PDB file of N, CA, C and O in Angstrom, chain B, residues numbered from 101:
ATOM      1  N   MET B 101       0.953  -0.941  -0.059  1.00  0.00           N
ATOM      2  CA  MET B 101       0.092   0.067   0.582  1.00  0.00           C
ATOM      3  C   MET B 101       1.018   0.850  -0.353  1.00  0.00           C
ATOM      4  O   MET B 101       1.212   1.163  -1.527  1.00  0.00           O
ATOM      5  N   LYS B 102       1.537   0.988   1.088  1.00  0.00           N
ATOM      6  CA  LYS B 102       3.065   2.423   0.650  1.00  0.00           C
ATOM      7  C   LYS B 102       3.832   2.661  -0.112  1.00  0.00           C
ATOM      8  O   LYS B 102       4.530   3.674  -0.071  1.00  0.00           O
ATOM      9  N   THR B 103       3.902   1.621  -1.157  1.00  0.00           N
ATOM     10  CA  THR B 103       5.311   2.093  -2.064  1.00  0.00           C
ATOM     11  C   THR B 103       3.384   1.937  -2.954  1.00  0.00           C
ATOM     12  O   THR B 103       2.898   1.874  -1.825  1.00  0.00           O
ATOM     13  N   LEU B 104       2.518   1.871  -3.593  1.00  0.00           N
ATOM     14  CA  LEU B 104       1.334   2.352  -4.371  1.00  0.00           C
ATOM     15  C   LEU B 104       1.594   3.887  -4.629  1.00  0.00           C
ATOM     16  O   LEU B 104       1.987   4.620  -5.536  1.00  0.00           O
ATOM     17  N   LEU B 105       0.926   4.003  -2.641  1.00  0.00           N
ATOM     18  CA  LEU B 105       1.012   5.463  -2.794  1.00  0.00           C
ATOM     19  C   LEU B 105       2.568   6.528  -2.288  1.00  0.00           C
ATOM     20  O   LEU B 105       2.741   7.240  -1.299  1.00  0.00           O
ATOM     21  N   VAL B 106       3.350   6.257  -3.304  1.00  0.00           N
ATOM     22  CA  VAL B 106       5.073   7.222  -3.172  1.00  0.00           C
ATOM     23  C   VAL B 106       4.438   6.622  -4.809  1.00  0.00           C
ATOM     24  O   VAL B 106       3.451   7.251  -5.190  1.00  0.00           O
ATOM     25  N   THR B 107       4.729   5.946  -5.376  1.00  0.00           N
ATOM     26  CA  THR B 107       4.367   5.659  -7.005  1.00  0.00           C
ATOM     27  C   THR B 107       3.587   6.563  -7.315  1.00  0.00           C
ATOM     28  O   THR B 107       4.045   7.580  -7.834  1.00  0.00           O
ATOM     29  N   GLY B 108       2.076   6.418  -7.056  1.00  0.00           N
ATOM     30  CA  GLY B 108       1.479   7.132  -7.499  1.00  0.00           C
ATOM     31  C   GLY B 108       1.405   9.509  -7.466  1.00  0.00           C
ATOM     32  O   GLY B 108       1.158  10.358  -8.322  1.00  0.00           O
ATOM     33  N   LEU B 109       1.834   9.559  -5.772  1.00  0.00           N
ATOM     34  CA  LEU B 109       2.921  10.512  -5.556  1.00  0.00           C
ATOM     35  C   LEU B 109       3.685  11.470  -6.808  1.00  0.00           C
ATOM     36  O   LEU B 109       3.501  12.650  -7.107  1.00  0.00           O
ATOM     37  N   SER B 110       4.409  10.663  -7.264  1.00  0.00           N
ATOM     38  CA  SER B 110       5.250  10.049  -7.528  1.00  0.00           C
ATOM     39  C   SER B 110       5.189  10.914  -9.000  1.00  0.00           C
ATOM     40  O   SER B 110       5.908  11.836  -9.384  1.00  0.00           O
ATOM     41  N   VAL B 111       3.805  10.102  -9.800  1.00  0.00           N
ATOM     42  CA  VAL B 111       3.086  10.278 -11.235  1.00  0.00           C
ATOM     43  C   VAL B 111       3.062  11.833 -10.776  1.00  0.00           C
ATOM     44  O   VAL B 111       3.847  12.571 -11.371  1.00  0.00           O
ATOM     45  N   VAL B 112       2.330  12.337  -9.889  1.00  0.00           N
ATOM     46  CA  VAL B 112       1.850  13.500  -9.948  1.00  0.00           C
ATOM     47  C   VAL B 112       2.457  14.610  -9.889  1.00  0.00           C
ATOM     48  O   VAL B 112       2.074  15.621 -10.478  1.00  0.00           O
ATOM     49  N   LEU B 113       3.538  14.531  -9.121  1.00  0.00           N
ATOM     50  CA  LEU B 113       4.358  15.263  -8.885  1.00  0.00           C
ATOM     51  C   LEU B 113       5.062  15.415 -10.594  1.00  0.00           C
ATOM     52  O   LEU B 113       4.663  16.227 -11.428  1.00  0.00           O
ATOM     53  N   SER B 114       6.035  14.538 -10.771  1.00  0.00           N
ATOM     54  CA  SER B 114       6.154  14.661 -12.330  1.00  0.00           C
ATOM     55  C   SER B 114       5.383  15.183 -13.226  1.00  0.00           C
ATOM     56  O   SER B 114       5.806  15.971 -14.072  1.00  0.00           O
ATOM     57  N   ALA B 115       3.946  14.736 -13.128  1.00  0.00           N
ATOM     58  CA  ALA B 115       2.902  15.676 -13.925  1.00  0.00           C
ATOM     59  C   ALA B 115       3.210  16.776 -14.277  1.00  0.00           C
ATOM     60  O   ALA B 115       3.418  17.313 -15.365  1.00  0.00           O
ATOM     61  N   ALA B 116       3.235  17.289 -12.541  1.00  0.00           N
ATOM     62  CA  ALA B 116       2.608  18.742 -12.577  1.00  0.00           C
ATOM     63  C   ALA B 116       4.016  19.901 -13.052  1.00  0.00           C
ATOM     64  O   ALA B 116       3.891  21.052 -13.470  1.00  0.00           O
ATOM     65  N   VAL B 117       5.455  19.046 -12.790  1.00  0.00           N
ATOM     66  CA  VAL B 117       6.347  19.710 -13.523  1.00  0.00           C
ATOM     67  C   VAL B 117       6.085  19.612 -14.346  1.00  0.00           C
ATOM     68  O   VAL B 117       5.740  20.646 -14.918  1.00  0.00           O
ATOM     69  N   ILE B 118       6.038  18.667 -14.904  1.00  0.00           N
ATOM     70  CA  ILE B 118       5.823  18.534 -17.021  1.00  0.00           C
ATOM     71  C   ILE B 118       5.193  20.174 -17.258  1.00  0.00           C
ATOM     72  O   ILE B 118       5.578  21.329 -17.441  1.00  0.00           O
ATOM     73  N   GLY B 119       3.784  19.240 -17.088  1.00  0.00           N
ATOM     74  CA  GLY B 119       2.421  21.381 -17.361  1.00  0.00           C
ATOM     75  C   GLY B 119       3.008  22.096 -16.863  1.00  0.00           C
ATOM     76  O   GLY B 119       3.350  23.028 -17.592  1.00  0.00           O
ATOM     77  N   ASN B 120       3.731  22.195 -14.700  1.00  0.00           N
ATOM     78  CA  ASN B 120       4.270  24.156 -15.353  1.00  0.00           C
ATOM     79  C   ASN B 120       5.173  24.509 -16.538  1.00  0.00           C
ATOM     80  O   ASN B 120       5.272  25.530 -17.219  1.00  0.00           O
ATOM     81  N   ALA B 121       5.728  23.459 -16.556  1.00  0.00           N
ATOM     82  CA  ALA B 121       6.974  24.297 -17.815  1.00  0.00           C
ATOM     83  C   ALA B 121       5.659  24.193 -18.896  1.00  0.00           C
ATOM     84  O   ALA B 121       4.980  25.143 -19.283  1.00  0.00           O
ATOM     85  N   TYR B 122       5.576  23.443 -19.091  1.00  0.00           N
ATOM     86  CA  TYR B 122       4.425  24.064 -20.632  1.00  0.00           C
ATOM     87  C   TYR B 122       4.254  24.777 -20.157  1.00  0.00           C
ATOM     88  O   TYR B 122       4.993  25.757 -20.255  1.00  0.00           O
ATOM     89  N   TYR B 123       2.905  24.774 -19.122  1.00  0.00           N
ATOM     90  CA  TYR B 123       2.492  26.400 -18.907  1.00  0.00           C
ATOM     91  C   TYR B 123       2.812  28.172 -19.155  1.00  0.00           C
ATOM     92  O   TYR B 123       2.122  29.135 -19.489  1.00  0.00           O
ATOM     93  N   GLN B 124       4.355  27.937 -18.758  1.00  0.00           N
ATOM     94  CA  GLN B 124       4.956  28.352 -17.994  1.00  0.00           C
ATOM     95  C   GLN B 124       5.995  29.153 -19.941  1.00  0.00           C
ATOM     96  O   GLN B 124       6.397  30.287 -20.204  1.00  0.00           O
ATOM     97  N   LYS B 125       6.011  28.161 -20.569  1.00  0.00           N
ATOM     98  CA  LYS B 125       6.491  28.018 -22.420  1.00  0.00           C
ATOM     99  C   LYS B 125       6.087  28.333 -23.433  1.00  0.00           C
ATOM    100  O   LYS B 125       6.408  29.381 -23.994  1.00  0.00           O
ATOM    101  N   LYS B 126       5.240  27.433 -23.911  1.00  0.00           N
ATOM    102  CA  LYS B 126       4.246  27.520 -23.685  1.00  0.00           C
ATOM    103  C   LYS B 126       4.605  26.075 -25.330  1.00  0.00           C
ATOM    104  O   LYS B 126       3.740  25.396 -25.884  1.00  0.00           O
ATOM    105  N   GLN B 127       5.815  26.089 -25.570  1.00  0.00           N
ATOM    106  CA  GLN B 127       5.879  25.258 -26.385  1.00  0.00           C
ATOM    107  C   GLN B 127       6.295  24.177 -25.682  1.00  0.00           C
ATOM    108  O   GLN B 127       6.250  24.078 -24.456  1.00  0.00           O
ATOM    109  N   PHE B 128       6.791  23.181 -26.618  1.00  0.00           N
ATOM    110  CA  PHE B 128       7.304  21.794 -25.771  1.00  0.00           C
ATOM    111  C   PHE B 128       9.119  21.687 -26.233  1.00  0.00           C
ATOM    112  O   PHE B 128       9.640  20.589 -26.036  1.00  0.00           O
ATOM    113  N   TYR B 129      10.032  22.846 -26.839  1.00  0.00           N
ATOM    114  CA  TYR B 129      11.539  22.496 -26.107  1.00  0.00           C
ATOM    115  C   TYR B 129      11.971  23.516 -25.102  1.00  0.00           C
ATOM    116  O   TYR B 129      12.889  23.286 -24.314  1.00  0.00           O
ATOM    117  N   PRO B 130      11.282  24.688 -25.132  1.00  0.00           N
ATOM    118  CA  PRO B 130      11.644  25.508 -24.878  1.00  0.00           C
ATOM    119  C   PRO B 130      10.775  25.040 -23.097  1.00  0.00           C
ATOM    120  O   PRO B 130      10.274  26.083 -22.676  1.00  0.00           O
ATOM    121  N   SER B 131      10.478  23.675 -21.929  1.00  0.00           N
ATOM    122  CA  SER B 131       9.654  23.338 -21.706  1.00  0.00           C
ATOM    123  C   SER B 131      10.917  22.266 -20.864  1.00  0.00           C
ATOM    124  O   SER B 131      10.985  22.013 -19.662  1.00  0.00           O
ATOM    125  N   VAL B 132      11.760  21.822 -21.911  1.00  0.00           N
ATOM    126  CA  VAL B 132      12.758  20.849 -22.512  1.00  0.00           C
ATOM    127  C   VAL B 132      13.985  21.302 -21.060  1.00  0.00           C
ATOM    128  O   VAL B 132      14.546  20.752 -20.113  1.00  0.00           O
ATOM    129  N   VAL B 133      13.868  22.721 -21.745  1.00  0.00           N
ATOM    130  CA  VAL B 133      15.472  22.832 -21.465  1.00  0.00           C
ATOM    131  C   VAL B 133      14.681  24.272 -20.035  1.00  0.00           C
ATOM    132  O   VAL B 133      15.179  25.027 -19.199  1.00  0.00           O
ATOM    133  N   TYR B 134      13.522  24.000 -20.429  1.00  0.00           N
ATOM    134  CA  TYR B 134      13.463  25.246 -18.522  1.00  0.00           C
ATOM    135  C   TYR B 134      13.105  23.504 -16.974  1.00  0.00           C
ATOM    136  O   TYR B 134      13.043  23.517 -15.745  1.00  0.00           O
ATOM    137  N   ILE B 135      12.966  22.244 -18.128  1.00  0.00           N
ATOM    138  CA  ILE B 135      13.106  21.483 -16.392  1.00  0.00           C
ATOM    139  C   ILE B 135      14.233  20.975 -16.568  1.00  0.00           C
ATOM    140  O   ILE B 135      14.641  20.035 -15.886  1.00  0.00           O
ATOM    141  N   THR B 136      14.649  21.319 -17.157  1.00  0.00           N
ATOM    142  CA  THR B 136      16.860  20.601 -17.377  1.00  0.00           C
ATOM    143  C   THR B 136      17.964  21.770 -16.762  1.00  0.00           C
ATOM    144  O   THR B 136      19.145  21.501 -16.537  1.00  0.00           O
ATOM    145  N   LYS B 137      17.378  23.046 -16.548  1.00  0.00           N
ATOM    146  CA  LYS B 137      17.850  24.210 -15.880  1.00  0.00           C
ATOM    147  C   LYS B 137      17.086  24.375 -14.644  1.00  0.00           C
ATOM    148  O   LYS B 137      17.448  25.117 -13.730  1.00  0.00           O
ATOM    149  N   SER B 138      16.041  23.681 -14.636  1.00  0.00           N
ATOM    150  CA  SER B 138      14.901  24.146 -12.774  1.00  0.00           C
ATOM    151  C   SER B 138      16.174  23.099 -11.994  1.00  0.00           C
ATOM    152  O   SER B 138      17.004  22.569 -12.734  1.00  0.00           O
ATOM    153  N   ASN B 139      16.227  22.903 -10.702  1.00  0.00           N
ATOM    154  CA  ASN B 139      16.478  22.481  -9.627  1.00  0.00           C
ATOM    155  C   ASN B 139      15.272  21.569  -9.605  1.00  0.00           C
ATOM    156  O   ASN B 139      14.985  20.578 -10.278  1.00  0.00           O
ATOM    157  N   PRO B 140      14.743  22.113  -8.769  1.00  0.00           N
ATOM    158  CA  PRO B 140      13.979  21.098  -8.289  1.00  0.00           C
ATOM    159  C   PRO B 140      13.198  20.266  -9.710  1.00  0.00           C
ATOM    160  O   PRO B 140      13.225  19.036  -9.650  1.00  0.00           O
ATOM    161  N   SER B 141      12.649  20.780 -10.718  1.00  0.00           N
ATOM    162  CA  SER B 141      12.342  20.256 -11.819  1.00  0.00           C
ATOM    163  C   SER B 141      13.391  19.078 -11.909  1.00  0.00           C
ATOM    164  O   SER B 141      12.744  18.154 -12.403  1.00  0.00           O
ATOM    165  N   MET B 142      14.498  18.701 -11.715  1.00  0.00           N
ATOM    166  CA  MET B 142      15.387  17.845 -11.713  1.00  0.00           C
ATOM    167  C   MET B 142      15.003  17.163 -10.555  1.00  0.00           C
ATOM    168  O   MET B 142      15.014  15.933 -10.498  1.00  0.00           O
ATOM    169  N   ALA B 143      14.681  17.844  -9.680  1.00  0.00           N
ATOM    170  CA  ALA B 143      15.249  17.048  -8.173  1.00  0.00           C
ATOM    171  C   ALA B 143      13.314  15.968  -8.548  1.00  0.00           C
ATOM    172  O   ALA B 143      13.008  14.797  -8.324  1.00  0.00           O
ATOM    173  N   GLY B 144      12.840  16.658  -8.910  1.00  0.00           N
ATOM    174  CA  GLY B 144      11.528  15.462  -8.727  1.00  0.00           C
ATOM    175  C   GLY B 144      11.551  14.806  -9.941  1.00  0.00           C
ATOM    176  O   GLY B 144      10.999  13.723  -9.750  1.00  0.00           O
ATOM    177  N   ASP B 145      12.166  14.972 -11.940  1.00  0.00           N
ATOM    178  CA  ASP B 145      12.431  14.270 -12.402  1.00  0.00           C
ATOM    179  C   ASP B 145      12.944  12.976 -11.805  1.00  0.00           C
ATOM    180  O   ASP B 145      12.383  11.896 -11.985  1.00  0.00           O
ATOM    181  N   TYR B 146      14.373  13.198 -10.868  1.00  0.00           N
ATOM    182  CA  TYR B 146      15.394  12.801 -10.115  1.00  0.00           C
ATOM    183  C   TYR B 146      14.698  10.870  -9.239  1.00  0.00           C
ATOM    184  O   TYR B 146      15.102   9.722  -9.060  1.00  0.00           O
ATOM    185  N   ASP B 147      13.633  11.633  -9.025  1.00  0.00           N
ATOM    186  CA  ASP B 147      12.888  10.818  -7.824  1.00  0.00           C
ATOM    187  C   ASP B 147      11.952   9.847  -8.349  1.00  0.00           C
ATOM    188  O   ASP B 147      11.928   8.685  -7.945  1.00  0.00           O
ATOM    189  N   PHE B 148      11.352  10.202  -9.045  1.00  0.00           N
ATOM    190  CA  PHE B 148      11.584   9.799 -10.831  1.00  0.00           C
ATOM    191  C   PHE B 148      11.433   8.915 -11.059  1.00  0.00           C
ATOM    192  O   PHE B 148      10.431   8.204 -11.138  1.00  0.00           O
ATOM    193  N   ILE B 149      12.871   8.736 -11.281  1.00  0.00           N
ATOM    194  CA  ILE B 149      13.863   7.624 -12.422  1.00  0.00           C
ATOM    195  C   ILE B 149      14.337   6.425 -10.902  1.00  0.00           C
ATOM    196  O   ILE B 149      14.267   5.213 -11.109  1.00  0.00           O
ATOM    197  N   THR B 150      14.755   6.908  -9.585  1.00  0.00           N
ATOM    198  CA  THR B 150      14.523   6.155  -9.002  1.00  0.00           C
ATOM    199  C   THR B 150      13.576   5.297  -8.863  1.00  0.00           C
ATOM    200  O   THR B 150      13.684   4.083  -9.035  1.00  0.00           O
ATOM    201  N   LEU B 151      12.367   6.040  -8.465  1.00  0.00           N
ATOM    202  CA  LEU B 151      11.534   5.337  -7.998  1.00  0.00           C
ATOM    203  C   LEU B 151      11.122   4.460  -9.408  1.00  0.00           C
ATOM    204  O   LEU B 151       9.935   4.143  -9.335  1.00  0.00           O
ATOM    205  N   ILE B 152      11.849   3.911 -10.844  1.00  0.00           N
ATOM    206  CA  ILE B 152      11.081   3.474 -11.562  1.00  0.00           C
ATOM    207  C   ILE B 152      12.854   2.319 -12.047  1.00  0.00           C
ATOM    208  O   ILE B 152      13.065   1.290 -12.688  1.00  0.00           O
ATOM    209  N   TYR B 153      13.638   3.242 -11.326  1.00  0.00           N
ATOM    210  CA  TYR B 153      14.564   2.311 -11.429  1.00  0.00           C
ATOM    211  C   TYR B 153      14.135   0.217 -10.197  1.00  0.00           C
ATOM    212  O   TYR B 153      14.358  -0.986 -10.331  1.00  0.00           O
ATOM    213  N   TYR B 154      13.394   1.273  -9.100  1.00  0.00           N
ATOM    214  CA  TYR B 154      12.789   0.028  -8.135  1.00  0.00           C
ATOM    215  C   TYR B 154      11.767  -0.762  -7.889  1.00  0.00           C
ATOM    216  O   TYR B 154      11.522  -1.612  -7.034  1.00  0.00           O
ATOM    217  N   VAL B 155      11.001  -0.150  -9.154  1.00  0.00           N
ATOM    218  CA  VAL B 155       9.723  -1.234  -9.850  1.00  0.00           C
ATOM    219  C   VAL B 155      10.207  -1.665 -10.795  1.00  0.00           C
ATOM    220  O   VAL B 155       9.599  -2.678 -11.140  1.00  0.00           O
ATOM    221  N   VAL B 156      11.167  -1.386 -11.551  1.00  0.00           N
ATOM    222  CA  VAL B 156      11.415  -2.261 -12.833  1.00  0.00           C
ATOM    223  C   VAL B 156      11.981  -3.662 -11.840  1.00  0.00           C
ATOM    224  O   VAL B 156      11.436  -4.753 -12.007  1.00  0.00           O
ATOM    225  N   GLU B 157      12.774  -3.546 -11.121  1.00  0.00           N
ATOM    226  CA  GLU B 157      13.985  -4.160 -10.242  1.00  0.00           C
ATOM    227  C   GLU B 157      12.741  -5.699  -9.414  1.00  0.00           C
ATOM    228  O   GLU B 157      12.633  -6.924  -9.463  1.00  0.00           O
ATOM    229  N   ASP B 158      12.016  -4.383  -8.686  1.00  0.00           N
ATOM    230  CA  ASP B 158      10.735  -5.721  -8.376  1.00  0.00           C
ATOM    231  C   ASP B 158      10.240  -6.879  -8.662  1.00  0.00           C
ATOM    232  O   ASP B 158      10.008  -7.970  -8.140  1.00  0.00           O
ATOM    233  N   VAL B 159      10.062  -5.841 -10.505  1.00  0.00           N
ATOM    234  CA  VAL B 159       9.277  -6.718 -11.072  1.00  0.00           C
ATOM    235  C   VAL B 159      10.354  -8.142 -11.956  1.00  0.00           C
ATOM    236  O   VAL B 159       9.849  -9.239 -12.192  1.00  0.00           O
ATOM    237  N   ASN B 160      11.403  -7.902 -12.219  1.00  0.00           N
ATOM    238  CA  ASN B 160      12.337  -8.434 -11.903  1.00  0.00           C
ATOM    239  C   ASN B 160      12.880  -9.554 -11.588  1.00  0.00           C
ATOM    240  O   ASN B 160      13.174 -10.622 -12.126  1.00  0.00           O
ATOM    241  N   SER B 161      12.968  -8.816 -10.113  1.00  0.00           N
ATOM    242  CA  SER B 161      12.700 -10.219  -8.961  1.00  0.00           C
ATOM    243  C   SER B 161      11.574 -12.100  -8.755  1.00  0.00           C
ATOM    244  O   SER B 161      11.513 -13.270  -8.377  1.00  0.00           O
ATOM    245  N   LEU B 162      10.841 -10.677  -9.528  1.00  0.00           N
ATOM    246  CA  LEU B 162       9.300 -11.412  -9.653  1.00  0.00           C
ATOM    247  C   LEU B 162       9.059 -12.463 -10.163  1.00  0.00           C
ATOM    248  O   LEU B 162       8.649 -13.475  -9.593  1.00  0.00           O
ATOM    249  N   MET B 163       9.481 -12.199 -12.205  1.00  0.00           N
ATOM    250  CA  MET B 163       9.642 -12.423 -12.267  1.00  0.00           C
ATOM    251  C   MET B 163      10.922 -13.842 -12.869  1.00  0.00           C
ATOM    252  O   MET B 163      10.726 -14.543 -13.862  1.00  0.00           O
ATOM    253  N   ARG B 164      12.336 -13.952 -11.810  1.00  0.00           N
ATOM    254  CA  ARG B 164      12.469 -14.879 -11.939  1.00  0.00           C
ATOM    255  C   ARG B 164      12.494 -15.564 -10.714  1.00  0.00           C
ATOM    256  O   ARG B 164      13.113 -16.626 -10.781  1.00  0.00           O
ATOM    257  N   GLY B 165      11.861 -15.205  -9.249  1.00  0.00           N
ATOM    258  CA  GLY B 165      11.275 -15.774  -8.399  1.00  0.00           C
ATOM    259  C   GLY B 165      12.342 -15.443  -6.583  1.00  0.00           C
ATOM    260  O   GLY B 165      12.246 -15.791  -5.407  1.00  0.00           O
ATOM    261  N   THR B 166      13.113 -14.720  -7.307  1.00  0.00           N
ATOM    262  CA  THR B 166      13.719 -14.268  -6.330  1.00  0.00           C
ATOM    263  C   THR B 166      13.201 -12.531  -4.783  1.00  0.00           C
ATOM    264  O   THR B 166      13.749 -11.709  -4.049  1.00  0.00           O
ATOM    265  N   HIS B 167      12.134 -12.914  -5.126  1.00  0.00           N
ATOM    266  CA  HIS B 167      11.470 -11.559  -4.292  1.00  0.00           C
ATOM    267  C   HIS B 167      11.503 -12.301  -3.139  1.00  0.00           C
ATOM    268  O   HIS B 167      10.281 -12.350  -3.000  1.00  0.00           O
ATOM    269  N   GLY B 168      11.813 -12.754  -2.449  1.00  0.00           N
ATOM    270  CA  GLY B 168      11.695 -13.804  -1.071  1.00  0.00           C
ATOM    271  C   GLY B 168       9.777 -13.409   0.524  1.00  0.00           C
ATOM    272  O   GLY B 168       9.530 -13.145   1.701  1.00  0.00           O
ATOM    273  N   PHE B 169       8.971 -13.755  -1.154  1.00  0.00           N
ATOM    274  CA  PHE B 169       7.521 -14.582  -0.643  1.00  0.00           C
ATOM    275  C   PHE B 169       7.520 -15.410   0.210  1.00  0.00           C
ATOM    276  O   PHE B 169       8.006 -16.388  -0.357  1.00  0.00           O
ATOM    277  N   HIS B 170       7.326 -15.650   1.080  1.00  0.00           N
ATOM    278  CA  HIS B 170       7.098 -17.316   2.122  1.00  0.00           C
ATOM    279  C   HIS B 170       6.017 -18.445   2.148  1.00  0.00           C
ATOM    280  O   HIS B 170       6.135 -19.394   2.923  1.00  0.00           O
TER     281      HIS B 170
END
């Protein structure tokens, strides 16, 4: 349940960062430049990338049968 909550929060925050950048710049390319140069935006994106990494690792361990469920 906790993982689902963190995942949902991370997705919502990432969408807010992207939406805010697009709203401020009104075009795609300036939005991308803004996101990559903004420290809070990069922190949110790093959090999302880290979350994706852990989800992929969990799925891989489930597929291999080494997740640790007993």
